[in-house]
C-alpha positions as CSV (number, residue, x, y, z in Angstrom):
1,M,3.0,-18.8,20.5
2,T,1.2,-17.3,23.8
3,D,-0.8,-13.8,24.6
4,E,2.2,-13.2,27.0
5,G,4.7,-14.3,24.7
6,S,3.7,-12.2,21.8
7,R,3.3,-8.7,24.5
8,E,7.0,-9.3,25.6
9,S,7.8,-9.9,21.4
10,L,6.4,-6.8,20.9
11,H,8.0,-4.7,23.6
12,H,11.5,-6.5,22.1
13,Q,10.4,-4.9,19.3
14,A,10.1,-1.4,20.2
15,E,12.9,-1.3,22.1
16,I,15.0,-2.2,19.2
17,S,12.5,0.2,16.8
18,G,13.3,3.1,19.7
19,F,9.6,3.6,19.6
20,S,7.1,3.6,22.5
21,D,4.0,1.5,22.7
22,A,1.7,4.2,22.2
23,E,4.0,5.5,19.1
24,E,3.9,1.5,17.9
25,R,-0.5,1.3,17.9
26,L,-0.1,4.9,16.2
27,L,2.0,3.7,13.0
28,E,0.7,0.4,13.1
29,P,-2.3,1.0,9.8
30,V,0.2,3.4,8.1
31,P,1.1,0.1,5.8
32,S,-2.6,-0.7,4.9
33,G,-3.2,2.5,3.6
34,A,0.2,2.7,2.0
35,A,-1.2,-0.4,0.1
36,A,-4.3,1.0,-0.3
37,L,-2.9,4.1,-2.2
38,A,-0.5,2.1,-4.3
39,G,-3.2,-0.3,-5.5
40,A,-5.7,3.3,-6.5
41,T,-2.8,4.6,-8.2
42,V,-2.1,1.6,-10.3
43,F,-5.3,1.2,-11.1
44,L,-5.8,4.6,-12.3
45,L,-3.2,4.3,-14.1
46,L,-4.4,1.2,-16.3
47,L,-7.5,2.7,-16.2
48,G,-5.9,5.8,-18.0
49,W,-3.9,3.8,-20.0
50,F,-7.1,1.6,-21.2
51,F,-8.7,5.0,-22.3
52,V,-6.3,6.3,-24.3
53,Y,-5.9,2.5,-26.1
54,F,-9.4,2.0,-27.1
55,L,-10.6,5.5,-27.4
56,I,-7.6,7.0,-29.2
57,Y,-5.7,4.5,-31.2
58,L,-7.8,2.1,-32.1
59,P,-10.5,4.9,-33.3
60,R,-7.9,5.8,-35.8
61,G,-7.1,3.6,-37.5
62,M,-3.7,2.4,-39.4
63,V,-1.5,5.1,-40.4
64,G,0.5,4.6,-43.6
């Protein structure tokens, strides 16, 4: 796709979404930030799970 074609496509998408070009540029980095936040959250959740498993459940041994 040529640069002119991609610019026209972006303009068409902006018309559909109702955002101006300036607003579209402001909203572009949001999905990458959301992905980073989700990844960090999952990492911390797994880290906490391993912490509880290895430092609380395993040292306690079998119950019963």
